[in-house]
FILUM-241134 format. One record per residue (C-alpha): residue number from 1; x, y, z; residue in one letter. Coordinates in nm, 4 decimals. Layout:
// FILUM-241134
rec num:NUM, east:X, north:Y, up:Z, residu:A
...
This chain:
// FILUM-241134
rec num:1, east:1.3476, north:-4.0141, up:0.5304, residu:M
rec num:2, east:1.0660, north:-3.8622, up:0.3276, residu:N
rec num:3, east:0.9333, north:-3.5261, up:0.4497, residu:I
rec num:4, east:0.5853, north:-3.4136, up:0.3441, residu:I
rec num:5, east:0.5606, north:-3.0370, up:0.2994, residu:T
rec num:6, east:0.2479, north:-2.8379, up:0.3856, residu:H
rec num:7, east:0.1652, north:-2.7932, up:0.0155, residu:S
rec num:8, east:0.1477, north:-3.1732, up:-0.0477, residu:Q
rec num:9, east:-0.1684, north:-3.3633, up:0.0356, residu:R
rec num:10, east:0.0070, north:-3.7028, up:0.0127, residu:Y
rec num:11, east:0.3535, north:-3.8420, up:-0.0550, residu:L
rec num:12, east:0.3707, north:-3.8705, up:-0.4352, residu:P
rec num:13, east:0.5173, north:-4.1801, up:-0.5958, residu:H
rec num:14, east:0.7905, north:-4.1369, up:-0.8518, residu:E
rec num:15, east:0.7064, north:-4.1631, up:-1.2184, residu:F
rec num:16, east:0.9318, north:-4.4668, up:-1.2666, residu:I
rec num:17, east:0.7461, north:-4.6502, up:-0.9868, residu:T
rec num:18, east:0.4116, north:-4.5929, up:-1.1556, residu:R
rec num:19, east:0.5394, north:-4.7068, up:-1.4915, residu:Y
rec num:20, east:0.7000, north:-5.0343, up:-1.3749, residu:H
rec num:21, east:0.4074, north:-5.1150, up:-1.1451, residu:A
rec num:22, east:0.1572, north:-5.0873, up:-1.4317, residu:V
rec num:23, east:0.3836, north:-5.2863, up:-1.6684, residu:K
rec num:24, east:0.4204, north:-5.5648, up:-1.4132, residu:L
rec num:25, east:0.0465, north:-5.5721, up:-1.3440, residu:Y
rec num:26, east:-0.0374, north:-5.5923, up:-1.7151, residu:R
rec num:27, east:0.2049, north:-5.8813, up:-1.7581, residu:S
rec num:28, east:-0.0329, north:-6.1003, up:-1.5563, residu:G
rec num:29, east:0.1046, north:-6.0668, up:-1.2040, residu:V
rec num:30, east:-0.1493, north:-6.0379, up:-0.9235, residu:G
rec num:31, east:-0.2466, north:-5.7112, up:-0.7621, residu:V
rec num:32, east:-0.1278, north:-5.8116, up:-0.4143, residu:A
rec num:33, east:0.2215, north:-5.8990, up:-0.5367, residu:F
rec num:34, east:0.2617, north:-5.5705, up:-0.7265, residu:V
rec num:35, east:0.1433, north:-5.3660, up:-0.4274, residu:C
rec num:36, east:0.3843, north:-5.5422, up:-0.1887, residu:R
rec num:37, east:0.6782, north:-5.5046, up:-0.4249, residu:R
rec num:38, east:0.6361, north:-5.1327, up:-0.4945, residu:Y
rec num:39, east:0.4784, north:-5.0342, up:-0.1579, residu:H
rec num:40, east:0.1690, north:-4.8889, up:-0.3169, residu:I
rec num:41, east:-0.2031, north:-4.9216, up:-0.2554, residu:S
rec num:42, east:-0.4455, north:-5.1158, up:-0.4668, residu:K
rec num:43, east:-0.6479, north:-4.8047, up:-0.5538, residu:S
rec num:44, east:-0.3376, north:-4.6242, up:-0.6810, residu:S
rec num:45, east:-0.2369, north:-4.9182, up:-0.8997, residu:L
rec num:46, east:-0.5836, north:-4.9469, up:-1.0531, residu:L
rec num:47, east:-0.6003, north:-4.5705, up:-1.1096, residu:R
rec num:48, east:-0.2631, north:-4.5703, up:-1.2889, residu:W
rec num:49, east:-0.3635, north:-4.8707, up:-1.4953, residu:N
rec num:50, east:-0.6802, north:-4.6940, up:-1.6081, residu:K
rec num:51, east:-0.4809, north:-4.3833, up:-1.7109, residu:R
rec num:52, east:-0.2059, north:-4.5740, up:-1.8895, residu:Y
rec num:53, east:-0.2531, north:-4.5756, up:-2.2690, residu:D
rec num:54, east:0.0838, north:-4.7147, up:-2.3723, residu:G
rec num:55, east:0.2778, north:-4.3881, up:-2.3399, residu:T
rec num:56, east:0.4767, north:-4.2748, up:-2.0391, residu:K
rec num:57, east:0.3271, north:-3.9242, up:-2.0622, residu:E
rec num:58, east:-0.0127, north:-4.0602, up:-1.9552, residu:S
rec num:59, east:0.1252, north:-4.1348, up:-1.6072, residu:L
rec num:60, east:0.2609, north:-3.7830, up:-1.5451, residu:L
rec num:61, east:0.1012, north:-3.5609, up:-1.2800, residu:D
rec num:62, east:-0.1900, north:-3.3507, up:-1.3988, residu:K
rec num:63, east:-0.3170, north:-3.0181, up:-1.2746, residu:S
rec num:64, east:-0.5259, north:-3.0135, up:-0.9568, residu:H
rec num:65, east:-0.7032, north:-2.6942, up:-1.0595, residu:R
rec num:66, east:-1.0830, north:-2.7383, up:-1.0389, residu:P
rec num:67, east:-1.2735, north:-2.7451, up:-1.3660, residu:L
rec num:68, east:-1.5466, north:-2.5087, up:-1.2427, residu:S
rec num:69, east:-1.5115, north:-2.1680, up:-1.0782, residu:C
rec num:70, east:-1.5806, north:-2.1123, up:-0.7112, residu:H
rec num:71, east:-1.9369, north:-1.9855, up:-0.6530, residu:P
rec num:72, east:-1.8007, north:-1.6799, up:-0.4663, residu:N
rec num:73, east:-1.5302, north:-1.5992, up:-0.7205, residu:A
rec num:74, east:-1.5137, north:-1.2594, up:-0.8926, residu:H
rec num:75, east:-1.7509, north:-1.2364, up:-1.1853, residu:T
rec num:76, east:-1.6390, north:-1.1472, up:-1.5372, residu:C
rec num:77, east:-1.8003, north:-0.8052, up:-1.4971, residu:E
rec num:78, east:-1.6028, north:-0.7328, up:-1.1785, residu:E
rec num:79, east:-1.2790, north:-0.8460, up:-1.3430, residu:L
rec num:80, east:-1.3524, north:-0.6120, up:-1.6350, residu:D
rec num:81, east:-1.3970, north:-0.3240, up:-1.3873, residu:W
rec num:82, east:-1.0547, north:-0.3956, up:-1.2358, residu:I
rec num:83, east:-0.8839, north:-0.4293, up:-1.5754, residu:R
rec num:84, east:-1.0403, north:-0.1072, up:-1.7030, residu:N
rec num:85, east:-0.9246, north:0.0917, up:-1.3979, residu:Y
rec num:86, east:-0.5701, north:-0.0396, up:-1.4320, residu:F
rec num:87, east:-0.5776, north:0.0242, up:-1.8054, residu:R
rec num:88, east:-0.6710, north:0.3907, up:-1.7543, residu:R
rec num:89, east:-0.4421, north:0.4364, up:-1.4520, residu:N
rec num:90, east:-0.1650, north:0.1720, up:-1.4404, residu:P
rec num:91, east:-0.0162, north:0.3149, up:-1.1194, residu:H
rec num:92, east:-0.3346, north:0.3165, up:-0.9103, residu:I
rec num:93, east:-0.3008, north:0.1731, up:-0.5597, residu:S
rec num:94, east:-0.5254, north:-0.0991, up:-0.4179, residu:V
rec num:95, east:-0.6754, north:0.1413, up:-0.1627, residu:C
rec num:96, east:-0.7662, north:0.3973, up:-0.4275, residu:E
rec num:97, east:-0.9008, north:0.1248, up:-0.6579, residu:L
rec num:98, east:-1.1139, north:-0.0195, up:-0.3775, residu:Y
rec num:99, east:-1.2583, north:0.3240, up:-0.3016, residu:G
rec num:100, east:-1.3505, north:0.3837, up:-0.6657, residu:K
rec num:101, east:-1.5131, north:0.0396, up:-0.6992, residu:L
rec num:102, east:-1.6965, north:0.0925, up:-0.3711, residu:L
rec num:103, east:-1.8498, north:0.4265, up:-0.4666, residu:T
rec num:104, east:-1.8873, north:0.4022, up:-0.8448, residu:A
rec num:105, east:-1.9641, north:0.0349, up:-0.9039, residu:K
rec num:106, east:-2.1296, north:-0.0851, up:-0.5850, residu:G
rec num:107, east:-1.8441, north:-0.3282, up:-0.5190, residu:Y
rec num:108, east:-1.9180, north:-0.5569, up:-0.2209, residu:T
rec num:109, east:-1.6090, north:-0.7757, up:-0.2014, residu:R
rec num:110, east:-1.3612, north:-0.7755, up:0.0882, residu:H
rec num:111, east:-1.0478, north:-0.5634, up:0.0325, residu:P
rec num:112, east:-0.8303, north:-0.8728, up:0.0753, residu:A
rec num:113, east:-1.0158, north:-1.0404, up:-0.2126, residu:S
rec num:114, east:-0.9432, north:-0.7424, up:-0.4357, residu:L
rec num:115, east:-0.5754, north:-0.7574, up:-0.3371, residu:Y
rec num:116, east:-0.5512, north:-1.1281, up:-0.4278, residu:R
rec num:117, east:-0.7223, north:-1.0716, up:-0.7617, residu:V
rec num:118, east:-0.4835, north:-0.7873, up:-0.8484, residu:C
rec num:119, east:-0.1899, north:-1.0106, up:-0.7587, residu:R
rec num:120, east:-0.3260, north:-1.2931, up:-0.9736, residu:R
rec num:121, east:-0.3838, north:-1.0620, up:-1.2702, residu:L
rec num:122, east:-0.0229, north:-0.9448, up:-1.2483, residu:G
rec num:123, east:-0.0896, north:-0.5819, up:-1.1534, residu:Y
rec num:124, east:0.0961, north:-0.6024, up:-0.8200, residu:L
rec num:125, east:0.4498, north:-0.7203, up:-0.7661, residu:K
rec num:126, east:0.5671, north:-0.8439, up:-0.4294, residu:Q
rec num:127, east:0.9120, north:-0.7269, up:-0.3273, residu:T
rec num:128, east:1.1126, north:-0.9052, up:-0.0611, residu:S
rec num:129, east:1.3389, north:-0.7276, up:0.1845, residu:S
rec num:130, east:1.6147, north:-0.8708, up:0.4020, residu:A
rec num:131, east:1.5793, north:-0.5855, up:0.6512, residu:K
rec num:132, east:1.4120, north:-0.6813, up:0.9771, residu:E
rec num:133, east:1.0852, north:-0.4892, up:1.0046, residu:P
rec num:134, east:1.0520, north:-0.2316, up:1.2783, residu:Y
rec num:135, east:0.8001, north:-0.3220, up:1.5467, residu:R
rec num:136, east:0.6077, north:-0.0043, up:1.6295, residu:P
rec num:137, east:0.5235, north:0.0753, up:1.9878, residu:K
rec num:138, east:0.1654, north:0.1449, up:2.0970, residu:P
rec num:139, east:0.0537, north:0.4966, up:2.0079, residu:Y
rec num:140, east:-0.2540, north:0.6808, up:2.1311, residu:D
rec num:141, east:-0.3969, north:0.8445, up:1.8189, residu:T
rec num:142, east:-0.6158, north:1.1482, up:1.8944, residu:P
rec num:143, east:-0.9880, north:1.1140, up:1.8319, residu:T
rec num:144, east:-1.0699, north:1.4858, up:1.8210, residu:Q
rec num:145, east:-1.0100, north:1.7211, up:1.5309, residu:L
rec num:146, east:-0.7264, north:1.9639, up:1.5921, residu:G
rec num:147, east:-0.5832, north:1.7724, up:1.8866, residu:A
rec num:148, east:-0.2525, north:1.7258, up:1.7050, residu:K
rec num:149, east:-0.1022, north:1.8124, up:1.3688, residu:W
rec num:150, east:0.2133, north:1.6723, up:1.2147, residu:Q
rec num:151, east:0.4090, north:1.8973, up:0.9778, residu:M
rec num:152, east:0.7058, north:1.8276, up:0.7527, residu:D
rec num:153, east:0.8730, north:1.9369, up:0.4272, residu:V
rec num:154, east:0.9336, north:1.7235, up:0.1194, residu:K
rec num:155, east:1.1800, north:1.8148, up:-0.1523, residu:Y
rec num:156, east:1.0099, north:1.8171, up:-0.4927, residu:V
rec num:157, east:1.2103, north:1.5857, up:-0.7251, residu:P
rec num:158, east:1.4122, north:1.7722, up:-0.9864, residu:T
rec num:159, east:1.3113, north:1.5140, up:-1.2487, residu:A
rec num:160, east:0.9566, north:1.6541, up:-1.2400, residu:C
rec num:161, east:1.0671, north:2.0087, up:-1.3284, residu:Y
rec num:162, east:1.1129, north:2.0661, up:-1.7029, residu:I
rec num:163, east:1.1422, north:2.4461, up:-1.7002, residu:G
rec num:164, east:1.4276, north:2.6481, up:-1.8447, residu:N
rec num:165, east:1.5311, north:2.8409, up:-1.5328, residu:V
rec num:166, east:1.7089, north:2.6244, up:-1.2680, residu:P
rec num:167, east:1.4977, north:2.6322, up:-0.9536, residu:Q
rec num:168, east:1.4219, north:2.4212, up:-0.6462, residu:K
rec num:169, east:1.0791, north:2.3603, up:-0.4990, residu:F
rec num:170, east:0.9602, north:2.2335, up:-0.1618, residu:Y
rec num:171, east:0.6302, north:2.0789, up:-0.0582, residu:Q
rec num:172, east:0.5082, north:2.1748, up:0.2880, residu:Y
rec num:173, east:0.2670, north:1.9204, up:0.4370, residu:T
rec num:174, east:0.0499, north:1.9179, up:0.7474, residu:V
rec num:175, east:-0.1779, north:1.6299, up:0.8503, residu:I
rec num:176, east:-0.4450, north:1.6070, up:1.1174, residu:D
rec num:177, east:-0.3806, north:1.2866, up:1.3127, residu:E
rec num:178, east:-0.7473, north:1.2236, up:1.3928, residu:A
rec num:179, east:-0.8933, north:1.2489, up:1.0414, residu:S
rec num:180, east:-0.5726, north:1.2062, up:0.8314, residu:R
rec num:181, east:-0.6839, north:1.5086, up:0.6274, residu:Q
rec num:182, east:-0.3879, north:1.6927, up:0.4772, residu:R
rec num:183, east:-0.2981, north:2.0314, up:0.3414, residu:F
rec num:184, east:-0.0176, north:2.0788, up:0.0864, residu:L
rec num:185, east:0.1403, north:2.3903, up:-0.0524, residu:Y
rec num:186, east:0.4595, north:2.4399, up:-0.2576, residu:P
rec num:187, east:0.7298, north:2.6978, up:-0.1898, residu:Y
rec num:188, east:1.0455, north:2.8010, up:-0.3677, residu:M
rec num:189, east:1.2466, north:2.8222, up:-0.0473, residu:E
rec num:190, east:1.2702, north:2.6173, up:0.2705, residu:Q
rec num:191, east:1.2827, north:2.8815, up:0.5399, residu:S
rec num:192, east:1.1147, north:3.0044, up:0.8553, residu:S
rec num:193, east:0.9221, north:3.2618, up:0.6489, residu:Y
rec num:194, east:0.7717, north:2.9822, up:0.4360, residu:S
rec num:195, east:0.6890, north:2.7856, up:0.7510, residu:T
rec num:196, east:0.4981, north:3.0718, up:0.9140, residu:V
rec num:197, east:0.3121, north:3.1485, up:0.5918, residu:D
rec num:198, east:0.2225, north:2.7798, up:0.5491, residu:F
rec num:199, east:0.0848, north:2.7461, up:0.9033, residu:V
rec num:200, east:-0.1436, north:3.0452, up:0.8469, residu:R
rec num:201, east:-0.2630, north:2.8962, up:0.5177, residu:R
rec num:202, east:-0.3240, north:2.5586, up:0.6858, residu:A
rec num:203, east:-0.5396, north:2.7152, up:0.9564, residu:I
rec num:204, east:-0.7472, north:2.8907, up:0.6909, residu:D
rec num:205, east:-0.7800, north:2.5649, up:0.4955, residu:Y
rec num:206, east:-0.8884, north:2.3462, up:0.7884, residu:F
rec num:207, east:-1.1042, north:2.6101, up:0.9493, residu:G
rec num:208, east:-0.9548, north:2.5529, up:1.2949, residu:Y
rec num:209, east:-0.6133, north:2.5643, up:1.4629, residu:Q
rec num:210, east:-0.4456, north:2.2726, up:1.6416, residu:P
rec num:211, east:-0.3663, north:2.2355, up:2.0075, residu:K
rec num:212, east:-0.0308, north:2.0661, up:1.9332, residu:V
rec num:213, east:0.1873, north:2.1164, up:1.6246, residu:L
rec num:214, east:0.4546, north:1.8475, up:1.5919, residu:Q
rec num:215, east:0.7610, north:1.8954, up:1.3697, residu:T
rec num:216, east:1.1137, north:1.7639, up:1.3338, residu:D
rec num:217, east:1.4244, north:1.9602, up:1.4295, residu:N
rec num:218, east:1.4934, north:2.1200, up:1.0912, residu:G
rec num:219, east:1.6159, north:2.4762, up:1.0634, residu:A
rec num:220, east:1.2848, north:2.5820, up:0.9106, residu:E
rec num:221, east:1.1063, north:2.4780, up:1.2341, residu:F
rec num:222, east:1.3546, north:2.5542, up:1.5112, residu:T
rec num:223, east:1.7052, north:2.6861, up:1.5781, residu:H
rec num:224, east:1.9722, north:2.4189, up:1.5353, residu:L
rec num:225, east:2.2014, north:2.5597, up:1.8058, residu:A
rec num:226, east:2.1171, north:2.6846, up:2.1540, residu:K
rec num:227, east:2.0359, north:3.0532, up:2.1458, residu:T
rec num:228, east:1.8274, north:3.3106, up:2.3246, residu:D
rec num:229, east:1.6583, north:3.4143, up:2.0006, residu:R
rec num:230, east:1.3098, north:3.2843, up:1.9375, residu:Q
rec num:231, east:1.2238, north:3.1096, up:1.6142, residu:H
rec num:232, east:0.9484, north:3.2752, up:1.4043, residu:P
rec num:233, east:0.7428, north:2.9536, up:1.4250, residu:L
rec num:234, east:0.7625, north:2.9555, up:1.8061, residu:D
rec num:235, east:0.6527, north:3.3212, up:1.8087, residu:I
rec num:236, east:0.3523, north:3.2411, up:1.5897, residu:L
rec num:237, east:0.2561, north:2.9395, up:1.8025, residu:C
rec num:238, east:0.2725, north:3.1474, up:2.1205, residu:R
rec num:239, east:0.0504, north:3.4142, up:1.9651, residu:Q
rec num:240, east:-0.2078, north:3.1559, up:1.8564, residu:L
rec num:241, east:-0.1894, north:2.9439, up:2.1723, residu:G
rec num:242, east:-0.0431, north:2.6382, up:1.9967, residu:I
rec num:243, east:0.2063, north:2.4075, up:2.1667, residu:F
rec num:244, east:0.5051, north:2.3431, up:1.9359, residu:H
rec num:245, east:0.6294, north:1.9902, up:1.9988, residu:Q
rec num:246, east:0.9564, north:1.8695, up:1.8448, residu:K
rec num:247, east:1.0309, north:1.4999, up:1.7902, residu:I
rec num:248, east:1.3464, north:1.3220, up:1.8996, residu:R
rec num:249, east:1.6430, north:1.4058, up:1.6711, residu:P
rec num:250, east:1.7129, north:1.1603, up:1.3878, residu:R
rec num:251, east:1.3923, north:0.9688, up:1.4574, residu:T
rec num:252, east:1.1569, north:1.0398, up:1.1649, residu:P
rec num:253, east:0.9218, north:0.7567, up:1.2621, residu:R
rec num:254, east:0.7939, north:0.9762, up:1.5453, residu:H
rec num:255, east:0.6436, north:1.1898, up:1.2685, residu:N
rec num:256, east:0.5343, north:0.8746, up:1.0898, residu:G
rec num:257, east:0.1934, north:0.9822, up:0.9602, residu:K
rec num:258, east:0.3199, north:1.2749, up:0.7577, residu:V
rec num:259, east:0.6309, north:1.0799, up:0.6505, residu:E
rec num:260, east:0.4129, north:0.7960, up:0.5217, residu:R
rec num:261, east:0.1960, north:1.0425, up:0.3338, residu:S
rec num:262, east:0.5081, north:1.1732, up:0.1582, residu:H
rec num:263, east:0.5779, north:0.8240, up:0.0282, residu:R
rec num:264, east:0.2245, north:0.8113, up:-0.1077, residu:N
rec num:265, east:0.2835, north:1.1473, up:-0.2766, residu:D
rec num:266, east:0.5935, north:1.0098, up:-0.4455, residu:Q
rec num:267, east:0.4130, north:0.6990, up:-0.5722, residu:E
rec num:268, east:0.0829, north:0.8608, up:-0.6706, residu:R
rec num:269, east:0.1927, north:1.2058, up:-0.7825, residu:F
rec num:270, east:0.5591, north:1.2799, up:-0.8449, residu:Y
rec num:271, east:0.6409, north:0.9547, up:-1.0259, residu:N
rec num:272, east:0.3924, north:1.0456, up:-1.3007, residu:H
rec num:273, east:0.3873, north:1.4254, up:-1.3270, residu:M
rec num:274, east:0.5883, north:1.7119, up:-1.4768, residu:T
rec num:275, east:0.5503, north:2.0875, up:-1.4356, residu:F
rec num:276, east:0.6832, north:2.3909, up:-1.6190, residu:Y
rec num:277, east:0.6955, north:2.6586, up:-1.3502, residu:N
rec num:278, east:0.5866, north:2.7456, up:-0.9983, residu:Y
rec num:279, east:0.2314, north:2.8366, up:-1.1019, residu:A
rec num:280, east:0.1901, north:2.5035, up:-1.2825, residu:D
rec num:281, east:0.3123, north:2.3169, up:-0.9736, residu:L
rec num:282, east:0.0639, north:2.4972, up:-0.7490, residu:K
rec num:283, east:-0.2236, north:2.4153, up:-0.9852, residu:L
rec num:284, east:-0.1361, north:2.0459, up:-1.0107, residu:Q
rec num:285, east:-0.0736, north:2.0157, up:-0.6370, residu:M
rec num:286, east:-0.4119, north:2.1737, up:-0.5614, residu:K
rec num:287, east:-0.5839, north:1.9145, up:-0.7799, residu:R
rec num:288, east:-0.3856, north:1.6317, up:-0.6231, residu:Y
rec num:289, east:-0.4720, north:1.7558, up:-0.2729, residu:L
rec num:290, east:-0.8412, north:1.7293, up:-0.3561, residu:R
rec num:291, east:-0.7855, north:1.3783, up:-0.4896, residu:R
rec num:292, east:-0.5705, north:1.2523, up:-0.1986, residu:S
rec num:293, east:-0.8190, north:1.3650, up:0.0659, residu:N
rec num:294, east:-1.0855, north:1.1531, up:-0.1059, residu:N
rec num:295, east:-0.8855, north:0.8275, up:-0.1178, residu:I
rec num:296, east:-1.0093, north:0.5678, up:0.1311, residu:V
rec num:297, east:-0.7645, north:0.4373, up:0.3914, residu:M
rec num:298, east:-0.7603, north:0.1062, up:0.5738, residu:Q
rec num:299, east:-0.6613, north:0.2707, up:0.9017, residu:V
rec num:300, east:-0.9827, north:0.4777, up:0.8827, residu:L
rec num:301, east:-1.2061, north:0.1758, up:0.8248, residu:G
rec num:302, east:-1.2015, north:0.2210, up:0.4468, residu:W
rec num:303, east:-1.3168, north:0.5782, up:0.4683, residu:K
rec num:304, east:-1.1580, north:0.8836, up:0.3122, residu:S
rec num:305, east:-1.0098, north:1.1616, up:0.5310, residu:P
rec num:306, east:-1.2979, north:1.3930, up:0.4379, residu:L
rec num:307, east:-1.5519, north:1.1263, up:0.5339, residu:Q
rec num:308, east:-1.3692, north:1.0696, up:0.8638, residu:K
rec num:309, east:-1.3698, north:1.4434, up:0.9368, residu:R
rec num:310, east:-1.7435, north:1.4655, up:0.8680, residu:H
rec num:311, east:-1.7973, north:1.1697, up:1.1033, residu:E
rec num:312, east:-1.5917, north:1.3309, up:1.3816, residu:L
rec num:313, east:-1.7675, north:1.6652, up:1.3375, residu:E
rec num:314, east:-2.1112, north:1.5076, up:1.3608, residu:S
């Protein structure tokens, strides 16, 4: 039994069928007899006979690609824009590329069209995974600035540090759930002192303090064992009137926004940078912070976090 797949418009005849049908027809046999014998249509037989020039290669399948471009296809100028951006920054993401084309070039295409073009040009590689994807549950994202912050710590990869003195560095990150605006700052130790100092710096950076500060259950955010002592972060939150909310243990997806931003940091920043000392890391991270808060995001309607904050403030 022949099965026609979704990619086939008709059931193709085998090459040997075409060849013998044309040879029999050219020997003087009638069209009706040839069609009955090989179970083909008259139009197919005449089309094969017109293509046949004495060589078997003339009856092989040819490309179905149209000879002319689609009227709505990307122009040569737009393709040059895309190639030039990838040439200057080979590791640029589609979201960042779309934002640059949108603001600098007046790009009017749909983001999905840009994604398909990048795939066709070979700039994006699709990776398959056998792991069953997690189905997220509905989540009520705040719509007011400062309603909720997510905070976490990322270990700075040792491969990025090329200094002489062995040291470890940590990136503290806080993100506003409503606008997705972030604040980053590096530290040389992962401790409660660094956490308290970072929260004060974040409040100065954003210009407001949150109602809820959500963290994981790390030792830099809370005590690991039950004790009557208060953690320095809890003391600071009580003084400022902030509710410190801790996620469920061993469930990092509950802090998903800041965790996802750390993956972006790895792909956009740490995979392509090196630093010599702590001062160099702070300088580069400050520049990257300015850049990351200006990258458009699909979840924000293709707006950057700073644009979303300005919209919420107005």
